[in-house]
C-alpha positions in Angstrom: -64.1 -13.0 21.7 -65.6 -11.0 24.4 -68.3 -9.7 22.1 -69.4 -13.3 21.4 -70.1 -13.8 25.1 -72.6 -10.9 25.3 -71.3 -10.0 28.7 -72.2 -6.4 29.5 -71.4 -6.1 33.3 -68.0 -4.5 33.8 -67.0 -6.8 36.7 -67.9 -9.9 34.7 -65.9 -8.6 31.7 -62.8 -8.1 33.9 -63.2 -11.6 35.5 -63.7 -13.2 32.0 -60.6 -11.5 30.6 -58.3 -12.5 33.5 -59.4 -16.1 33.3 -57.6 -16.5 30.0 -54.1 -15.3 31.0 -51.4 -17.1 32.8 -51.4 -16.9 36.6 -48.5 -14.4 36.9 -50.2 -12.0 34.5 -53.5 -12.6 36.2 -52.0 -11.6 39.6 -50.5 -8.5 38.0 -53.7 -7.4 36.3 -56.0 -8.1 39.3 -53.7 -5.9 41.4 -54.4 -2.8 39.2 -56.5 -0.3 40.9 -58.7 -0.1 37.8 -59.5 -3.8 38.1 -60.3 -3.5 41.8 -62.7 -0.6 41.0 -64.3 -2.7 38.3 -63.8 0.0 35.7 -63.6 -1.8 32.4 -62.7 1.3 30.2 -60.0 2.5 32.7 -58.6 -1.1 32.9 -58.4 -1.3 29.1 -56.6 2.1 29.0 -54.2 0.9 31.7 -53.4 -2.3 29.7 -52.7 -0.1 26.6 -50.3 2.0 28.6 -48.6 -1.1 30.1 -48.5 -2.9 26.7 -47.9 -0.3 24.0 -47.9 -3.1 21.4 -51.7 -3.4 21.9 -52.1 0.1 20.4 -49.7 -0.6 17.6 -51.6 -3.8 16.8 -54.9 -1.9 16.8 -53.6 1.0 14.7 -51.3 -0.9 12.5 -47.8 0.3 11.8 -45.6 1.2 9.0 -43.1 -1.3 10.5 -45.7 -4.1 9.9 -46.1 -3.0 6.3 -42.4 -2.8 5.7 -41.9 -6.2 7.2 -44.7 -7.7 5.0 -43.1 -6.1 1.9 -39.7 -7.4 2.9 -41.0 -10.9 3.4 -43.0 -10.9 0.2 -40.9 -11.9 -2.9 -41.8 -9.9 -6.0 -45.2 -11.0 -7.3 -45.5 -11.8 -11.0 -48.4 -11.4 -13.3 -49.1 -15.2 -13.3 -49.1 -15.5 -9.5 -52.8 -14.7 -8.7 -52.9 -16.7 -5.5 -49.8 -15.0 -4.1 -51.2 -11.6 -5.2 -54.5 -12.1 -3.5 -52.9 -13.4 -0.3 -50.6 -10.5 -0.2 -53.4 -8.0 -1.0 -55.5 -9.3 2.0 -52.6 -9.0 4.4 -51.5 -5.6 3.0 -55.0 -4.1 3.0 -55.7 -5.3 6.6 -52.6 -3.4 7.9 -53.1 -0.4 5.5 -56.7 0.1 6.7 -55.6 0.4 10.3 -52.8 2.8 9.3 -55.3 5.1 7.6 -57.8 5.3 10.5 -57.6 8.6 12.4 -55.1 9.6 13.4 -53.6 8.3 10.1 -50.0 7.5 10.2 -49.5 7.5 6.4 -51.0 8.6 3.2 -52.7 6.6 0.5 -49.9 7.5 -2.0 -47.2 6.0 0.3 -49.3 2.8 0.6 -49.6 2.5 -3.2 -45.8 2.9 -3.5 -45.2 0.1 -1.0 -47.7 -2.1 -2.7 -46.2 -1.5 -6.1 -42.7 -2.3 -4.9 -43.9 -5.8 -4.1 -44.8 -6.5 -7.7 -42.2 -7.6 -10.2 -41.1 -5.2 -12.9 -43.3 -6.7 -15.6 -46.3 -6.6 -13.4 -45.6 -2.9 -12.4 -45.2 -1.9 -16.0 -48.4 -3.6 -17.1 -50.3 -2.0 -14.3 -48.8 1.4 -14.9 -49.7 1.1 -18.6 -53.3 0.2 -17.8 -53.7 3.0 -15.3 -52.3 5.6 -17.8 -55.0 4.9 -20.4 
């Protein structure tokens, strides 16, 4: 959202960001030394240290993939919409997990993806891949 505003001044970025949080969080954030100095990059680093889930969300996590796979019933050959929906969600998380520093390997991701397909779909896919 910030990119859409075209704000480049660090002080303005900080003010813009704190306008959209509840008053208690606003008070906490504006009391950070990094905010007072008007140092955007240091402030963002501070937020990431205060809220480790931000980094997890940026990097992706294997827990997110495991949760997605647990919540996805086995996808059959005839379920194209479900497959495409799952694929979009899976690839979004997987791409983040593969960015340096990668927290997984492509092979492990393929194994997770395949486990979400029903037996017939897996067999058909394996048969086509072995040609």
